[in-house]
KETORZA-423895 format. One record per residue: residue number from 1; chain; z, y, x of N, C-alpha, C in turn. Coordinates in steps of 0.1 Angstrom, whole numbers, padded with zeros to 4 digits. Example, Ala and Ser with C-alpha at 12.3 -4.5 7.8 and 13.67 -1.06 7.14 Angstrom:
! residues 2
{num:1	chaine:A	nup:0078	nnorth:-0057	neast:0132	caup:0078	canorth:-0045	caeast:0123	cup:0078	cnorth:-0033	ceast:0132}
{num:2	chaine:A	nup:0071	nnorth:-0022	neast:0128	caup:0071	canorth:-0011	caeast:0137	cup:0079	cnorth:0000	ceast:0129}
//
This chain:
! residues 58
{num:1	chaine:A	nup:-0662	nnorth:-0214	neast:-0187	caup:-0662	canorth:-0200	caeast:-0190	cup:-0659	cnorth:-0198	ceast:-0205}
{num:2	chaine:A	nup:-0651	nnorth:-0190	neast:-0210	caup:-0649	canorth:-0188	caeast:-0224	cup:-0659	cnorth:-0180	ceast:-0230}
{num:3	chaine:A	nup:-0666	nnorth:-0185	neast:-0240	caup:-0677	canorth:-0180	caeast:-0247	cup:-0672	cnorth:-0166	ceast:-0254}
{num:4	chaine:A	nup:-0682	nnorth:-0154	neast:-0250	caup:-0679	canorth:-0141	caeast:-0254	cup:-0671	cnorth:-0133	ceast:-0248}
{num:5	chaine:A	nup:-0662	nnorth:-0139	neast:-0238	caup:-0651	canorth:-0132	caeast:-0230	cup:-0657	cnorth:-0130	ceast:-0215}
{num:6	chaine:A	nup:-0658	nnorth:-0117	neast:-0210	caup:-0662	canorth:-0113	caeast:-0197	cup:-0651	cnorth:-0118	ceast:-0188}
{num:7	chaine:A	nup:-0656	nnorth:-0125	neast:-0177	caup:-0649	canorth:-0129	caeast:-0166	cup:-0652	cnorth:-0124	ceast:-0153}
{num:8	chaine:A	nup:-0642	nnorth:-0120	neast:-0146	caup:-0643	canorth:-0114	caeast:-0131	cup:-0638	cnorth:-0124	ceast:-0122}
{num:9	chaine:A	nup:-0645	nnorth:-0124	neast:-0109	caup:-0642	canorth:-0133	caeast:-0099	cup:-0628	cnorth:-0130	ceast:-0097}
{num:10	chaine:A	nup:-0619	nnorth:-0141	neast:-0091	caup:-0605	canorth:-0138	caeast:-0089	cup:-0605	cnorth:-0133	ceast:-0075}
{num:11	chaine:A	nup:-0617	nnorth:-0133	neast:-0067	caup:-0618	canorth:-0128	caeast:-0052	cup:-0623	cnorth:-0113	ceast:-0053}
{num:12	chaine:A	nup:-0624	nnorth:-0107	neast:-0064	caup:-0628	canorth:-0094	caeast:-0065	cup:-0616	cnorth:-0084	ceast:-0060}
{num:13	chaine:A	nup:-0604	nnorth:-0088	neast:-0063	caup:-0593	canorth:-0081	caeast:-0061	cup:-0591	cnorth:-0071	ceast:-0069}
{num:14	chaine:A	nup:-0579	nnorth:-0063	neast:-0068	caup:-0575	canorth:-0052	caeast:-0077	cup:-0582	cnorth:-0039	ceast:-0076}
{num:15	chaine:A	nup:-0590	nnorth:-0037	neast:-0066	caup:-0594	canorth:-0023	caeast:-0061	cup:-0606	cnorth:-0019	ceast:-0071}
{num:16	chaine:A	nup:-0611	nnorth:-0029	neast:-0078	caup:-0623	canorth:-0023	caeast:-0087	cup:-0636	cnorth:-0022	ceast:-0080}
{num:17	chaine:A	nup:-0637	nnorth:-0028	neast:-0068	caup:-0650	canorth:-0027	caeast:-0059	cup:-0662	cnorth:-0032	ceast:-0066}
{num:18	chaine:A	nup:-0672	nnorth:-0035	neast:-0058	caup:-0685	canorth:-0040	caeast:-0063	cup:-0683	cnorth:-0054	ceast:-0068}
{num:19	chaine:A	nup:-0683	nnorth:-0055	neast:-0080	caup:-0681	canorth:-0068	caeast:-0086	cup:-0690	cnorth:-0071	ceast:-0099}
{num:20	chaine:A	nup:-0692	nnorth:-0082	neast:-0101	caup:-0698	canorth:-0087	caeast:-0112	cup:-0689	cnorth:-0095	ceast:-0124}
{num:21	chaine:A	nup:-0694	nnorth:-0093	neast:-0135	caup:-0686	canorth:-0102	caeast:-0144	cup:-0696	cnorth:-0111	ceast:-0153}
{num:22	chaine:A	nup:-0692	nnorth:-0121	neast:-0157	caup:-0700	canorth:-0133	caeast:-0164	cup:-0694	cnorth:-0138	ceast:-0178}
{num:23	chaine:A	nup:-0702	nnorth:-0142	neast:-0186	caup:-0699	canorth:-0147	caeast:-0199	cup:-0707	cnorth:-0156	ceast:-0203}
{num:24	chaine:A	nup:-0704	nnorth:-0165	neast:-0213	caup:-0713	canorth:-0173	caeast:-0220	cup:-0715	cnorth:-0166	ceast:-0233}
{num:25	chaine:A	nup:-0728	nnorth:-0163	neast:-0236	caup:-0730	canorth:-0158	caeast:-0250	cup:-0739	cnorth:-0169	ceast:-0257}
{num:26	chaine:A	nup:-0740	nnorth:-0166	neast:-0270	caup:-0751	canorth:-0175	caeast:-0278	cup:-0764	cnorth:-0175	ceast:-0271}
{num:27	chaine:A	nup:-0768	nnorth:-0166	neast:-0266	caup:-0782	canorth:-0164	caeast:-0259	cup:-0783	cnorth:-0171	ceast:-0246}
{num:28	chaine:A	nup:-0771	nnorth:-0174	neast:-0239	caup:-0770	canorth:-0179	caeast:-0226	cup:-0762	cnorth:-0171	ceast:-0217}
{num:29	chaine:A	nup:-0758	nnorth:-0175	neast:-0206	caup:-0749	canorth:-0169	caeast:-0195	cup:-0753	cnorth:-0155	ceast:-0194}
{num:30	chaine:A	nup:-0746	nnorth:-0146	neast:-0193	caup:-0749	canorth:-0131	caeast:-0190	cup:-0740	cnorth:-0127	ceast:-0179}
{num:31	chaine:A	nup:-0746	nnorth:-0116	neast:-0172	caup:-0738	canorth:-0109	caeast:-0160	cup:-0740	cnorth:-0095	ceast:-0161}
{num:32	chaine:A	nup:-0728	nnorth:-0088	neast:-0157	caup:-0729	canorth:-0073	caeast:-0158	cup:-0721	cnorth:-0067	ceast:-0145}
{num:33	chaine:A	nup:-0723	nnorth:-0055	neast:-0144	caup:-0717	canorth:-0048	caeast:-0134	cup:-0702	cnorth:-0044	ceast:-0137}
{num:34	chaine:A	nup:-0692	nnorth:-0048	neast:-0131	caup:-0679	canorth:-0046	caeast:-0136	cup:-0675	cnorth:-0032	ceast:-0135}
{num:35	chaine:A	nup:-0678	nnorth:-0025	neast:-0126	caup:-0675	canorth:-0011	caeast:-0125	cup:-0680	cnorth:-0002	ceast:-0136}
{num:36	chaine:A	nup:-0691	nnorth:-0005	neast:-0142	caup:-0697	canorth:0002	caeast:-0153	cup:-0691	cnorth:-0003	ceast:-0167}
{num:37	chaine:A	nup:-0685	nnorth:-0015	neast:-0167	caup:-0679	canorth:-0017	caeast:-0178	cup:-0689	cnorth:-0020	ceast:-0192}
{num:38	chaine:A	nup:-0685	nnorth:-0014	neast:-0203	caup:-0693	canorth:-0016	caeast:-0213	cup:-0706	cnorth:-0007	ceast:-0213}
{num:39	chaine:A	nup:-0707	nnorth:0002	neast:-0204	caup:-0719	canorth:0009	caeast:-0202	cup:-0730	cnorth:0002	ceast:-0193}
{num:40	chaine:A	nup:-0727	nnorth:-0010	neast:-0186	caup:-0736	canorth:-0017	caeast:-0179	cup:-0746	cnorth:-0023	ceast:-0186}
{num:41	chaine:A	nup:-0757	nnorth:-0024	neast:-0180	caup:-0768	canorth:-0032	caeast:-0184	cup:-0763	cnorth:-0047	ceast:-0183}
{num:42	chaine:A	nup:-0770	nnorth:-0055	neast:-0194	caup:-0764	canorth:-0069	caeast:-0194	cup:-0776	cnorth:-0077	ceast:-0190}
{num:43	chaine:A	nup:-0775	nnorth:-0087	neast:-0181	caup:-0786	canorth:-0094	caeast:-0176	cup:-0784	cnorth:-0109	ceast:-0182}
{num:44	chaine:A	nup:-0793	nnorth:-0114	neast:-0191	caup:-0792	canorth:-0127	caeast:-0197	cup:-0801	cnorth:-0136	ceast:-0188}
{num:45	chaine:A	nup:-0796	nnorth:-0148	neast:-0184	caup:-0802	canorth:-0157	caeast:-0177	cup:-0802	cnorth:-0172	ceast:-0183}
{num:46	chaine:A	nup:-0810	nnorth:-0180	neast:-0179	caup:-0808	canorth:-0195	caeast:-0183	cup:-0797	cnorth:-0201	ceast:-0177}
{num:47	chaine:A	nup:-0794	nnorth:-0213	neast:-0183	caup:-0781	canorth:-0220	caeast:-0177	cup:-0786	cnorth:-0225	ceast:-0161}
{num:48	chaine:A	nup:-0799	nnorth:-0229	neast:-0161	caup:-0801	canorth:-0233	caeast:-0147	cup:-0802	cnorth:-0222	ceast:-0138}
{num:49	chaine:A	nup:-0806	nnorth:-0211	neast:-0142	caup:-0807	canorth:-0200	caeast:-0132	cup:-0791	cnorth:-0195	ceast:-0130}
{num:50	chaine:A	nup:-0784	nnorth:-0196	neast:-0140	caup:-0770	canorth:-0192	caeast:-0136	cup:-0763	cnorth:-0202	ceast:-0125}
{num:51	chaine:A	nup:-0766	nnorth:-0215	neast:-0129	caup:-0759	canorth:-0224	caeast:-0119	cup:-0765	cnorth:-0222	ceast:-0105}
{num:52	chaine:A	nup:-0779	nnorth:-0220	neast:-0105	caup:-0783	canorth:-0217	caeast:-0091	cup:-0778	cnorth:-0206	ceast:-0084}
{num:53	chaine:A	nup:-0776	nnorth:-0195	neast:-0092	caup:-0768	canorth:-0185	caeast:-0087	cup:-0755	cnorth:-0186	ceast:-0081}
{num:54	chaine:A	nup:-0746	nnorth:-0194	neast:-0089	caup:-0733	canorth:-0197	caeast:-0085	cup:-0734	cnorth:-0206	ceast:-0072}
{num:55	chaine:A	nup:-0745	nnorth:-0215	neast:-0070	caup:-0746	canorth:-0223	caeast:-0058	cup:-0749	cnorth:-0214	ceast:-0047}
{num:56	chaine:A	nup:-0757	nnorth:-0204	neast:-0049	caup:-0761	canorth:-0195	caeast:-0038	cup:-0749	cnorth:-0187	ceast:-0032}
{num:57	chaine:A	nup:-0740	nnorth:-0184	neast:-0042	caup:-0729	canorth:-0174	caeast:-0037	cup:-0718	cnorth:-0182	ceast:-0032}
{num:58	chaine:A	nup:-0716	nnorth:-0196	neast:-0032	caup:-0706	canorth:-0202	caeast:-0028	cup:-0705	cnorth:-0203	ceast:-0015}
//
């Protein structure tokens, strides 16, 4: 993941449906609702929590 740059799943498709975006920030991994864009609340999690989330959704 590129630090500071929001990344959306390649599986989200082009329709702009219910997706999340993630980025690596100085405070740790962050996630937000892609359909809300810059207006979305941002959730900051620990690296271990983010890794566990990724494992759950695989």
